[in-house]
C-alpha positions as CSV (number, residue, x, y, z in Angstrom):
1,X,34.1,5.1,-67.2
2,X,35.6,6.1,-63.9
3,X,32.3,7.8,-62.8
4,X,30.4,4.7,-63.9
5,X,32.7,2.4,-61.8
6,X,32.3,4.7,-58.8
7,X,28.5,4.7,-59.1
8,X,28.4,0.8,-59.4
9,X,30.5,0.5,-56.3
10,X,28.3,2.9,-54.4
11,X,25.1,1.0,-55.4
12,X,26.7,-2.4,-54.5
13,X,27.7,-1.0,-51.1
14,X,24.3,0.4,-50.4
15,X,22.6,-2.8,-51.4
16,X,25.0,-4.8,-49.2
17,X,24.4,-2.8,-46.1
18,X,20.7,-2.8,-46.8
19,X,20.7,-6.6,-46.8
20,X,22.8,-6.8,-43.7
21,X,20.5,-4.3,-41.9
22,X,17.4,-6.4,-42.9
23,X,18.9,-9.6,-41.6
24,X,19.8,-8.0,-38.3
25,X,16.3,-6.7,-38.0
26,X,14.8,-10.0,-38.8
27,X,17.0,-11.8,-36.3
28,X,16.5,-9.3,-33.5
29,X,13.4,-11.0,-31.9
30,X,15.5,-14.1,-31.2
31,X,17.7,-12.1,-28.8
32,X,15.8,-9.0,-27.7
33,X,12.5,-10.4,-26.2
34,X,13.9,-12.8,-23.6
35,X,17.2,-12.3,-21.7
36,X,19.0,-12.2,-18.4
37,X,20.4,-9.1,-16.7
38,X,21.4,-7.7,-13.3
39,X,21.2,-4.8,-11.0
40,X,23.5,-3.9,-8.1
41,X,21.8,-3.3,-4.7
42,X,23.8,-2.7,-1.5
43,X,26.9,-3.9,-3.3
44,X,25.4,-7.2,-4.3
45,X,24.9,-8.1,-8.0
46,X,21.3,-9.3,-8.2
47,X,20.2,-11.2,-11.3
48,X,16.9,-11.6,-13.1
49,X,15.3,-13.0,-16.3
50,X,13.0,-10.7,-18.3
51,X,10.5,-11.6,-21.0
52,X,8.9,-9.1,-23.4
53,X,5.7,-10.0,-25.2
54,X,5.7,-10.4,-29.0
55,X,4.0,-7.0,-29.6
56,X,6.5,-5.1,-27.3
57,X,8.1,-3.0,-30.1
58,X,4.8,-2.0,-31.6
59,X,2.8,-1.0,-28.5
60,X,3.3,0.8,-25.2
61,X,2.0,1.1,-21.7
62,X,2.6,-2.6,-20.7
63,X,1.8,-4.2,-17.4
64,X,4.7,-5.7,-15.4
65,X,4.3,-8.9,-13.4
66,X,7.0,-9.8,-11.0
67,X,7.3,-13.6,-10.6
68,X,9.0,-14.7,-7.3
69,X,10.4,-18.2,-7.1
70,X,10.1,-20.4,-4.0
71,X,12.9,-21.2,-1.6
72,X,15.6,-23.2,-3.2
73,X,14.4,-22.3,-6.7
74,X,15.5,-19.6,-9.1
75,X,14.0,-17.2,-11.6
76,X,14.7,-19.5,-14.5
77,X,13.3,-22.5,-12.6
78,X,10.1,-20.6,-11.7
79,X,9.6,-19.5,-15.3
80,X,9.7,-23.1,-16.4
81,X,7.5,-24.6,-13.7
82,X,4.9,-21.8,-13.6
83,X,4.6,-21.4,-17.4
84,X,4.0,-17.8,-16.7
85,X,5.9,-16.7,-19.8
86,X,3.5,-18.5,-22.0
87,X,0.7,-16.5,-20.4
88,X,2.6,-13.2,-20.7
89,X,3.2,-13.8,-24.4
90,X,-0.5,-14.6,-25.1
91,X,-1.9,-11.8,-22.9
92,X,0.8,-9.3,-23.9
93,X,2.3,-8.2,-20.6
94,X,6.0,-8.1,-19.4
95,X,7.2,-10.6,-16.8
96,X,10.4,-10.5,-14.8
97,X,11.8,-13.4,-12.7
98,X,14.2,-12.1,-10.1
99,X,16.7,-14.4,-8.3
100,X,16.9,-14.7,-4.5
101,X,20.3,-14.6,-2.9
102,X,22.3,-17.8,-2.8
103,X,23.1,-19.3,0.6
104,X,26.5,-20.5,1.7
105,X,25.5,-24.1,2.3
106,X,26.2,-27.2,0.2
107,X,23.0,-26.6,-1.9
108,X,23.6,-22.9,-2.2
109,X,19.8,-22.5,-2.1
110,X,18.3,-19.2,-3.1
111,X,15.9,-17.6,-0.7
112,X,14.0,-14.4,0.0
113,X,13.9,-12.4,3.2
114,X,10.2,-12.2,3.8
115,X,10.6,-11.5,7.5
116,X,10.6,-14.6,9.7
117,X,11.5,-16.7,6.7
118,X,13.6,-17.9,5.0
119,X,17.0,-19.3,5.8
120,X,20.1,-17.4,4.5
121,X,18.2,-14.3,3.2
122,X,16.3,-13.9,6.5
123,X,19.2,-14.8,8.7
124,X,21.5,-12.3,7.0
125,X,18.8,-9.6,6.8
126,X,19.1,-9.3,3.0
127,X,17.0,-6.3,1.9
128,X,14.9,-7.9,-0.8
129,X,12.3,-5.2,-0.6
130,X,14.9,-2.7,-1.6
131,X,16.0,-5.1,-4.4
132,X,12.5,-5.4,-5.9
133,X,11.8,-1.7,-5.5
134,X,15.1,-0.9,-7.3
135,X,14.3,-3.4,-10.0
136,X,10.9,-1.9,-10.6
137,X,12.5,1.6,-10.9
138,X,15.0,0.2,-13.4
139,X,12.5,-1.6,-15.6
140,X,10.0,1.2,-15.6
141,X,12.8,3.6,-16.8
142,X,14.2,1.2,-19.4
143,X,11.1,-0.4,-20.8
144,X,7.6,0.7,-21.9
145,X,5.9,-0.1,-18.6
146,X,2.9,1.6,-17.1
147,X,4.1,2.3,-13.5
148,X,0.4,2.1,-12.3
149,X,0.3,-1.5,-13.5
150,X,3.0,-3.3,-11.6
151,X,2.0,-6.6,-9.9
152,X,3.7,-9.3,-7.8
153,X,3.1,-13.0,-7.6
154,X,5.1,-15.7,-6.0
155,X,5.2,-19.3,-4.9
156,X,6.0,-20.3,-1.3
157,X,8.9,-18.2,0.0
158,X,8.3,-16.0,-3.0
159,X,4.7,-15.5,-2.1
160,X,5.8,-14.5,1.4
161,X,7.9,-11.8,-0.1
162,X,4.9,-10.7,-2.2
163,X,3.0,-10.1,1.0
164,X,5.9,-8.1,2.5
165,X,6.0,-6.0,-0.7
166,X,2.3,-5.3,-0.3
167,X,2.9,-4.2,3.3
168,X,6.0,-2.0,2.6
169,X,5.9,-0.7,-1.0
170,X,2.2,-0.7,-1.9
171,X,2.8,2.6,-3.7
172,X,4.7,0.6,-6.4
173,X,2.7,-2.7,-6.3
174,X,-0.9,-2.5,-7.6
175,X,-1.9,-6.0,-6.5
176,X,-0.5,-9.3,-5.4
177,X,-1.3,-13.0,-6.1
178,X,0.6,-15.3,-3.7
179,X,0.4,-19.1,-3.9
180,X,1.1,-21.9,-1.4
181,X,2.4,-19.4,1.1
182,X,1.6,-17.3,4.1
183,X,2.6,-13.9,5.6
184,X,5.5,-13.9,8.0
185,X,6.5,-10.2,8.3
186,X,8.4,-9.3,11.5
187,X,6.9,-5.8,11.9
188,X,3.1,-5.1,11.9
189,X,1.8,-4.7,8.3
190,X,0.8,-1.1,7.8
191,X,0.4,-0.5,4.1
192,X,-0.1,3.1,3.0
193,X,-3.0,2.1,0.8
194,X,-5.5,-0.8,0.4
195,X,-3.9,-3.7,-1.6
196,X,-5.9,-6.2,-3.7
197,X,-5.1,-9.8,-2.7
198,X,-5.6,-13.0,-4.6
199,X,-4.4,-16.0,-2.5
200,X,-4.2,-19.6,-3.9
201,X,-3.6,-22.7,-1.7
202,X,-4.2,-26.4,-1.5
203,X,-5.7,-28.3,1.4
204,X,-3.0,-31.0,0.6
205,X,-0.1,-28.6,1.1
206,X,2.1,-30.0,3.9
207,X,5.0,-27.6,3.3
208,X,2.9,-24.5,4.2
209,X,-0.3,-25.9,5.8
210,X,-3.3,-23.7,5.1
211,X,-4.4,-24.3,8.7
212,X,-1.0,-23.1,10.0
213,X,1.8,-24.7,11.9
214,X,5.3,-25.9,11.1
215,X,5.5,-27.4,7.7
216,X,7.4,-30.4,6.3
217,X,10.0,-28.3,4.4
218,X,13.6,-27.8,5.3
219,X,12.9,-24.4,6.9
220,X,11.3,-25.2,10.2
221,X,9.4,-21.9,10.9
222,X,5.9,-21.3,12.0
223,X,3.3,-20.6,9.3
224,X,0.4,-18.5,10.3
225,X,-3.0,-20.0,9.1
226,X,-4.3,-18.5,5.9
227,X,-7.6,-17.5,7.6
228,X,-5.7,-15.2,10.0
229,X,-3.7,-13.7,7.1
230,X,-6.9,-13.0,5.2
231,X,-8.4,-11.4,8.3
232,X,-5.5,-9.0,8.5
233,X,-6.1,-7.9,4.9
234,X,-9.8,-7.7,5.6
235,X,-9.0,-5.1,8.2
236,X,-6.3,-3.3,6.2
237,X,-8.6,-3.0,3.2
238,X,-11.5,-2.1,5.4
239,X,-13.9,-4.7,4.1
240,X,-17.1,-4.0,5.9
241,X,-18.8,-7.3,5.0
242,X,-17.7,-10.7,6.3
243,X,-16.2,-13.3,4.0
244,X,-18.5,-15.4,1.9
245,X,-17.9,-18.7,0.1
246,X,-19.3,-17.9,-3.3
247,X,-18.3,-21.1,-5.0
248,X,-17.7,-24.7,-3.8
249,X,-17.7,-27.1,-6.7
250,X,-16.1,-30.0,-5.0
251,X,-12.7,-29.2,-6.6
252,X,-12.1,-25.9,-4.9
253,X,-13.7,-23.2,-2.9
254,X,-13.6,-19.5,-3.7
255,X,-14.0,-17.1,-0.7
256,X,-14.4,-13.3,-1.2
257,X,-14.5,-10.3,1.0
258,X,-16.9,-7.6,0.0
259,X,-17.4,-3.8,0.4
260,X,-13.7,-3.1,0.8
261,X,-12.4,0.5,0.5
262,X,-11.7,1.8,-3.0
263,X,-13.3,-1.2,-4.5
264,X,-10.3,-3.4,-3.5
265,X,-10.8,-7.1,-3.9
266,X,-9.7,-10.0,-1.6
267,X,-10.1,-13.5,-3.1
268,X,-9.0,-16.8,-1.6
269,X,-9.0,-20.0,-3.7
270,X,-8.5,-23.3,-1.8
271,X,-8.2,-26.4,-4.0
272,X,-8.9,-30.0,-2.9
273,X,-6.2,-31.4,-5.2
274,X,-2.5,-30.5,-5.8
275,X,-0.2,-29.6,-3.0
276,X,2.8,-27.4,-2.6
277,X,2.9,-26.5,-6.3
278,X,1.8,-24.0,-8.9
279,X,-1.8,-24.6,-10.1
280,X,-1.8,-25.4,-13.7
281,X,1.9,-25.5,-14.0
282,X,4.5,-28.2,-13.5
283,X,6.1,-29.7,-10.4
284,X,8.9,-27.5,-9.2
285,X,11.2,-30.5,-8.8
286,X,11.3,-34.3,-9.0
287,X,10.3,-34.3,-5.4
288,X,7.5,-31.8,-5.8
289,X,3.7,-32.3,-5.6
290,X,1.6,-32.5,-8.7
291,X,0.0,-29.2,-9.4
292,X,-3.7,-28.6,-9.0
293,X,-5.8,-29.2,-12.1
294,X,-8.9,-27.5,-10.6
295,X,-7.6,-23.9,-11.2
296,X,-5.0,-22.3,-13.4
297,X,-2.9,-19.7,-11.4
298,X,-1.8,-17.8,-14.4
299,X,-5.3,-17.3,-15.8
300,X,-6.7,-16.3,-12.4
301,X,-3.9,-13.8,-11.5
302,X,-3.9,-12.1,-14.8
303,X,-7.7,-11.7,-14.8
304,X,-7.4,-10.3,-11.2
305,X,-4.6,-8.0,-12.0
306,X,-6.4,-6.4,-15.0
307,X,-9.1,-5.2,-12.6
308,X,-6.7,-3.2,-10.5
309,X,-4.1,-0.4,-10.9
310,X,-2.5,2.2,-8.8
311,X,-4.4,5.4,-8.3
């Protein structure tokens, strides 16, 4: 009788822990695919939001896309307005949304140090290149990421930082896709390798005018014209053929540079609608412009990124 009682208790215990284990396993996707975390760089705690695709725990060798918010935004805000997480889940890549440093003003706006812009981050020489570089190292170590397939995209001030990353750490960034932005690096851009560039802009953007000049935003800095930025990358990527408009459908133009070294691509989409916003997304704020309906930034950047990886 005693042996039978002991056996019954053992069986019940085994069944109980088996059920608990199953429940924990079933509930794990609710907490382990999307979460916030941090990394300490130069004594500062830097935060970010990370999203893993639904097949993360079954597969390996994932691409990583770094989504950089605009000035005054945040990683969480950019995730919502860009809808990039929806694309990452459907296309099965990892996306991370870092946060810029908060300023000390009333709004405590988050910005990136892209060189000559913007505001608190630039004025206090915050090393955002070091932050992103360290974040890449951390994520590649902790998650199943192919280090040859790390990409950066960004809106406005975030796009400016994407350009700076291409200039300074191209050994870690396979390609970039900036939107509604320009390049404002302080030092000459001398990347150690050619970098594929996909630039998206609107002719209606008054915050960062595509023709250059001081925009209508809070940060009153000079924005180099996009044509001059593209000319810089034509030279850096040694594109031997001049730019050609290969599509003009009334809604947008697509300009490409050809015969670049190592089959690097340089693409420039200029929409006739939209404004200072993320094409195909949502307005970044109640005061923001309506996004372009002529192109979808997430579809374009992912198709572009898939064509390129680090050597």
